[in-house]
C-alpha positions in Angstrom: 0.0 0.0 0.0 1.3 3.4 -0.9 1.7 5.4 2.3 2.7 8.7 0.6 -0.8 9.8 0.3 -1.9 9.5 4.0 -3.8 6.2 3.6 -2.2 4.9 6.7 -4.7 6.7 8.9 -7.7 4.8 7.5 -7.2 1.4 5.7 -10.0 -0.1 3.5 -12.2 -2.7 5.0 -11.6 -6.3 3.9 -12.8 -8.0 7.1 -16.2 -9.1 5.7 -14.8 -11.6 3.3 -12.0 -12.9 5.5 -12.4 -16.2 7.3 -10.0 -15.0 10.0 -11.4 -11.6 11.0 -9.1 -11.5 14.1 -6.1 -11.5 11.9 -7.5 -8.8 9.7 -8.1 -6.6 12.7 -4.6 -7.3 14.1 -3.1 -6.3 10.8 -5.2 -3.1 10.7 -4.1 -2.2 14.2 -0.4 -2.9 13.3 -0.7 -0.8 10.1 -2.5 2.2 11.7 -0.6 5.0 13.3 -1.7 6.3 16.7 -5.0 8.1 16.3 -5.7 6.3 13.0 -9.2 5.2 12.3 -10.8 1.9 11.1 -14.2 2.6 9.6 -16.1 -0.3 8.2 -19.5 -1.8 7.5 -20.1 -5.5 7.9 -22.8 -8.1 8.5 -23.2 -9.3 12.1 -25.6 -11.4 14.1 -27.4 -11.0 17.4 -27.5 -14.8 18.0 -25.0 -17.6 17.3 -25.6 -19.1 13.8 -26.2 -22.8 13.6 -24.0 -24.9 11.3 -26.9 -25.3 8.8 -26.7 -21.5 8.2 -23.0 -21.2 8.2 -22.6 -24.0 5.6 -25.4 -22.8 3.3 -23.9 -21.6 0.0 -26.8 -19.2 -0.7 -26.5 -17.6 2.7 -22.8 -17.5 2.3 -23.2 -15.5 -0.9 -25.6 -13.2 0.9 -22.8 -12.5 3.5 -24.8 -14.2 6.3 -22.9 -17.5 6.4 -19.7 -15.8 7.5 -21.3 -13.3 9.8 -19.9 -13.0 13.4 -21.9 -12.4 16.5 -22.0 -8.7 17.2 -20.4 -8.9 20.7 -17.7 -11.2 19.5 -17.0 -8.9 16.5 -16.4 -6.0 18.8 -14.2 -8.1 21.1 -12.1 -9.1 18.1 -11.5 -5.5 17.2 -10.7 -4.5 20.8 -8.4 -7.5 21.3 -6.4 -6.2 18.3 -5.7 -3.0 20.2 -8.3 -0.7 18.8 -10.9 1.2 20.7 -14.5 1.0 19.4 -15.9 4.5 19.3 -19.3 3.9 17.6 -21.4 1.1 16.3 -24.6 1.9 14.3 -27.1 -0.4 12.7 -27.8 0.2 9.0 -31.6 -0.4 8.8 -31.7 0.5 5.1 -29.6 -2.5 4.2 -32.0 -5.1 2.7 -31.3 -8.8 2.1 -32.6 -10.0 -1.3 -33.0 -13.8 -1.0 -36.0 -15.1 0.9 -33.9 -17.5 3.0 -31.6 -14.6 3.9 -34.5 -12.5 5.0 -35.7 -15.5 7.2 -32.2 -15.9 8.7 -32.1 -12.1 9.3 -35.4 -12.2 11.2 -34.6 -15.4 13.2 -31.0 -14.7 14.1 -30.9 -10.9 14.1 -28.6 -10.8 11.1 -28.0 -7.1 10.2 -25.6 -4.6 8.7 -23.7 -2.3 11.0 -21.2 0.4 10.6 -18.3 0.7 13.1 -15.6 3.2 13.9 -12.6 2.2 15.9 -9.4 4.2 16.8 -5.9 3.1 17.6 -4.7 4.7 20.8 
């Protein structure tokens, strides 16, 4: 990544597609300078997803299969050395597939935006 243009203060989000989100957040924290921000949107859940949801290819394509429970998501970010400043639901985000809508209702799957800062 070219650091000459100040990008080091706010890297792009790639956590959503990563199977090891903890590693992504550790790398973001390592990369950020003090006071740098990590701003992202991702799909999270309010309840633990069963294996039948996690392994469903349609729900995986809808970003539900790889979703992390919201409290755990925040813990991964904080464990990486970042301080979560704000988390907001994105109620305008709409799932397209019927089974994705069902999983959203049943397990509290939703889109959130988050801002974290490196101390």
